C-alpha positions as CSV (number, residue, x, y, z in Angstrom):
1,D,-36.9,14.0,7.7
2,L,-39.2,11.6,8.9
3,R,-40.8,10.6,5.6
4,H,-37.5,9.9,4.0
5,P,-36.9,6.0,2.7
6,K,-33.4,6.8,4.9
7,F,-34.8,7.6,8.0
8,N,-34.9,4.9,10.5
9,L,-36.8,5.8,13.8
10,L,-35.1,2.5,15.8
11,F,-31.5,3.5,14.5
12,F,-30.0,5.8,16.8
13,G,-28.3,8.1,14.3
14,S,-31.3,9.0,12.8
15,F,-32.8,10.1,15.6
16,V,-29.9,11.7,17.8
17,A,-30.9,15.2,16.1
18,M,-34.9,15.2,17.3
19,D,-35.7,16.5,20.6
20,Y,-37.9,14.3,22.9
21,P,-41.3,15.3,22.1
22,Q,-40.4,14.8,18.6
23,F,-39.1,11.7,19.0
24,E,-42.0,10.6,21.1
25,A,-44.6,11.7,18.5
26,A,-42.9,10.0,15.6
27,M,-42.6,6.8,17.9
28,E,-46.2,7.0,18.5
29,E,-47.3,8.0,15.0
30,M,-45.2,4.7,13.4
31,L,-46.4,2.3,16.6
32,N,-50.2,2.9,15.7
33,D,-49.9,2.2,12.3
34,P,-49.0,-1.7,12.1
35,S,-47.6,-1.4,8.5
36,R,-45.8,0.7,8.8
37,A,-44.3,-0.3,12.7
38,Y,-43.6,-3.9,10.8
39,E,-41.9,-2.1,7.4
40,V,-39.6,-0.3,10.1
41,Q,-38.6,-3.5,11.7
42,V,-38.0,-4.9,8.9
43,R,-35.5,-2.3,7.7
44,E,-34.0,-2.2,11.0
45,I,-33.3,-6.0,10.4
46,Y,-31.8,-5.8,7.1
47,T,-29.7,-2.7,8.1
48,L,-27.9,-4.6,10.8
49,G,-27.4,-7.9,8.7
50,M,-26.2,-5.7,6.2
51,Y,-23.8,-3.8,8.9
52,L,-22.6,-6.9,10.5
53,A,-22.0,-8.7,7.0
54,A,-19.9,-5.3,6.0
55,K,-17.8,-4.5,8.8
56,K,-18.1,-6.5,12.2
57,Y,-17.9,-9.9,10.6
58,W,-14.8,-8.7,8.0
59,Y,-12.8,-7.5,10.9
60,L,-13.8,-11.2,12.8
61,R,-12.6,-12.7,9.6
62,F,-9.2,-10.9,9.7
63,A,-8.8,-11.3,13.3
64,Y,-9.3,-15.2,12.8
65,L,-6.8,-15.7,9.7
66,T,-4.6,-13.7,11.5
67,F,-4.4,-15.9,14.3
68,V,-4.4,-19.2,12.3
69,G,-1.4,-17.6,10.3
70,G,0.3,-16.8,13.4
71,V,-0.1,-20.3,14.7
72,F,1.0,-21.6,11.8
73,I,4.1,-19.6,11.6
74,A,4.6,-20.3,15.2
75,C,4.8,-24.2,14.3
76,A,6.5,-23.5,11.6
77,V,9.5,-21.8,13.8
78,L,9.4,-24.9,16.4
79,A,9.7,-27.4,13.9
80,W,13.0,-25.5,12.0
81,Q,14.1,-25.0,15.6
82,V,14.0,-28.8,16.5
83,F,15.3,-30.5,13.1
84,A,18.0,-27.6,12.8
85,A,19.5,-28.5,16.1
86,V,19.6,-32.4,14.9
Protein backbone atom coordinates (compact mmCIF):
# COMPACT_ATOMS: atom_id res chain seq x y z
CA ASP A 1 0.00 0.00 0.00
CA LEU A 2 1.51 3.31 -1.08
CA ARG A 3 -0.04 5.21 1.85
CA HIS A 4 1.23 2.83 4.55
CA PRO A 5 3.63 4.62 6.95
CA LYS A 6 6.27 1.90 6.56
CA PHE A 7 6.18 2.03 2.75
CA ASN A 8 9.33 3.66 1.37
CA LEU A 9 9.42 4.32 -2.36
CA LEU A 10 13.20 4.73 -2.32
CA PHE A 11 13.80 1.32 -0.73
CA PHE A 12 13.91 -1.55 -3.23
CA GLY A 13 12.19 -3.93 -0.82
CA SER A 14 9.11 -1.73 -0.90
CA PHE A 15 8.77 -1.26 -4.66
CA VAL A 16 10.01 -4.63 -5.91
CA ALA A 17 6.45 -6.00 -6.09
CA MET A 18 5.23 -3.03 -8.16
CA ASP A 19 5.24 -3.08 -11.93
CA TYR A 20 7.09 -0.26 -13.70
CA PRO A 21 4.11 1.94 -14.67
CA GLN A 22 2.80 1.85 -11.10
CA PHE A 23 6.29 2.66 -9.74
CA GLU A 24 6.72 5.49 -12.25
CA ALA A 25 3.36 7.00 -11.33
CA ALA A 26 4.11 6.77 -7.61
CA MET A 27 7.55 8.37 -8.11
CA GLU A 28 6.05 11.19 -10.19
CA GLU A 29 3.41 11.82 -7.55
CA MET A 30 6.01 11.82 -4.79
CA LEU A 31 8.44 14.09 -6.63
CA ASN A 32 5.73 16.61 -7.56
CA ASP A 33 5.01 17.24 -3.88
CA PRO A 34 8.15 18.83 -2.35
CA SER A 35 7.10 18.16 1.25
CA ARG A 36 6.43 14.49 0.50
CA ALA A 37 9.71 14.14 -1.40
CA TYR A 38 11.54 15.66 1.58
CA GLU A 39 9.71 13.31 3.98
CA VAL A 40 10.64 10.24 1.91
CA GLN A 41 14.29 11.30 1.74
CA VAL A 42 14.47 11.92 5.48
CA ARG A 43 12.83 8.56 6.19
CA GLU A 44 15.29 6.82 3.85
CA ILE A 45 18.32 8.43 5.54
CA TYR A 46 17.00 7.44 8.96
CA THR A 47 16.24 3.88 7.86
CA LEU A 48 19.69 3.46 6.31
CA GLY A 49 21.35 4.78 9.45
CA MET A 50 19.38 2.44 11.69
CA TYR A 51 20.20 -0.51 9.44
CA LEU A 52 23.89 0.33 9.42
CA ALA A 53 23.98 0.74 13.20
CA ALA A 54 22.03 -2.44 13.88
CA LYS A 55 23.46 -4.80 11.26
CA LYS A 56 26.59 -3.75 9.41
CA TYR A 57 28.52 -2.04 12.20
CA TRP A 58 27.83 -4.94 14.55
CA TYR A 59 29.58 -7.30 12.12
CA LEU A 60 32.38 -4.80 11.55
CA ARG A 61 32.91 -4.42 15.31
CA PHE A 62 32.88 -8.20 15.72
CA ALA A 63 35.48 -8.53 12.94
CA TYR A 64 37.77 -5.90 14.51
CA LEU A 65 37.49 -7.44 17.97
CA THR A 66 38.24 -10.89 16.54
CA PHE A 67 41.28 -9.51 14.71
CA VAL A 68 42.62 -7.72 17.80
CA GLY A 69 41.98 -10.82 19.90
CA GLY A 70 43.86 -12.96 17.38
CA VAL A 71 46.82 -10.57 17.37
CA PHE A 72 46.87 -10.59 21.18
CA ILE A 73 46.76 -14.40 21.34
CA ALA A 74 49.47 -14.68 18.67
CA CYS A 75 51.72 -12.31 20.64
CA ALA A 76 51.06 -14.22 23.86
CA VAL A 77 51.91 -17.57 22.20
CA LEU A 78 55.06 -16.10 20.66
CA ALA A 79 56.14 -14.65 24.01
CA TRP A 80 55.44 -17.97 25.72
CA GLN A 81 57.54 -19.84 23.14
CA VAL A 82 60.42 -17.38 23.42
CA PHE A 83 60.50 -17.43 27.23
CA ALA A 84 59.85 -21.17 27.49
CA ALA A 85 62.96 -21.86 25.37
CA VAL A 86 65.19 -19.86 27.75
